[in-house]
N, C-alpha and C positions, 0 to 999 in steps of 0.2 A: 769580649764575647760573654754571653750568658753561660754560666757554668753548667746549668741544667741542659742547655742545648748542646754544649760540647760533649757531655756524657751520652746524651741520646744519639748523637751522630756516631760516636764510637760503638755504641751498642747496636745500631741499625745493621751494621755489617755482620753481626753475629747471628741474626735471625733471618737473613736472606737464605734462600734455598740454593746454596752452592753445593756442588758435588762433594766437597771435602768437609762440609759442616756436620758435626755430630749432632744427633737429636738432643742430647743433653745440653750441648752448647746453645742450641736454638731455644730450648726451654729456659735456660738461665738468662739468655739475652732478652727474651720477651718479658720475663718476670722482672728483671732489673729495670727494663725500660718503663714498665708500669710503676715500679717502685719510685723511680725518678719523676716520671710524668705526674703522678698523683700525689707527690710529696709524702709518701708513706714513711720516709726517713724522719719525719717529725715525731713519730710515735716514740715516746720515751722508753718503752719496753722493747723496742726494735733491737734485734740482735742478729748476728750472722747465722747463728744456729737456727733461729726461728725462720729466717729467710730460706736457708738451705732445706729445712724440713718442708716448707711450703712448696718449694720447687721439686723436691724429691731427689735431691743429690746430697752428697756428704759435705760437711763443712770445708774439707780440704779441696774438693772439686770446685766449690764456689770461690774459695780464696784463690785458687790457681787461675780460674777464669778472670776474676777481677784484676789480678796481677798482670796477666798476659794481655787482656783486652783494654783495660782502663789505666794500666800503669801505676798501680798503687795498692794500698791495703783497704779493706772494708771500712775500718774506723776512720781512716783519712778521707775516704770518699764521702762518708756520712757527715763528717765534720765540715768539709768544704761546702757541701750542699747546704747544710744548716746555716753556716756563716754567710753564704751568699744570699740566702733567703732573708736572714736577719738584716743584712745590709739594705735589701729592697724595702723591708718593712720600716726600717729606721727613717728612710726617706719618704716613702709613699703613705705611711700611716703615722703622721706626726702626733696624733692623739694617743697612741699607744705608749705606755711607759716602757722603760728598758726591761723591767721585771716581767711584764706581759709578753714582750717579744721573746725573751729568754725561754719562758714556759711554752710559748706557742711553737717555736722551732725545735723544741725537744732537749734543750740543755737542762742539766740538773740544778745548777746554781749560777749566779752572776759572775763569780770569780772565774770559773771554768770557761764560761762564755767569753768574758773579756779577754782572757789569755788566748783563746783560740782566735778571737776576732783580730787582736793585734798581730798575732802570728800570721794570719792569712791576709789581712788588708793593710797592715803596716801603720795603723793608727787606731785610736780608741773608738768605741762606738759613738761616743758623744761628738768627737771630732768628725767622724764620718757623717753623722746626721747634720752637723753644722755646715760641713763642706758641700755635701751633695744636696741637702734639703733647702738651703737658703744661700745661693751663690752670691746674691747681692750683698747680704749682710757679711758674708765671708770676705768679699773683696774690700768692702768699706773698712772692716777691722784690719785687714792686711795692709791697706794703704795708710791707715792711721798708726800702724805699728803695734796694734793691740793683740794681734793673733800670734801665739807662740807655736801653734801646731802647723805642720806642713800639710797642705792640701794638694794632692796631685791633680 
């Protein structure tokens, strides 16, 4: 499932007009949904403090909301979204270099990106592009025994 859609579904419940929903939670949910929908997490200068300020809540309130509604930390959420989008770009934008993709999705350098990508996807960005981008070439290399990487 698309990571962005997963988070948007989780957030949708927080801005419904339920009797127990706090106005602050509604504001946080709506702002985070926009943040995810419009890929505002690509901004390199994006921080939890800036997002909390924009919503009008404290950093602690935002962190608590993210932990309770999305099941994690802000930095983990942002990293997962960036890695997911990078994976899509690796496949659907074959003309983009890895350095361009890294800059586009908001990572500071290639080594941090590569580490996050391998941690999240279980393979290198290059293997991801080869596995997802050109399935025929992958299977030919696999049959001939030339592929050392595992493609799920």
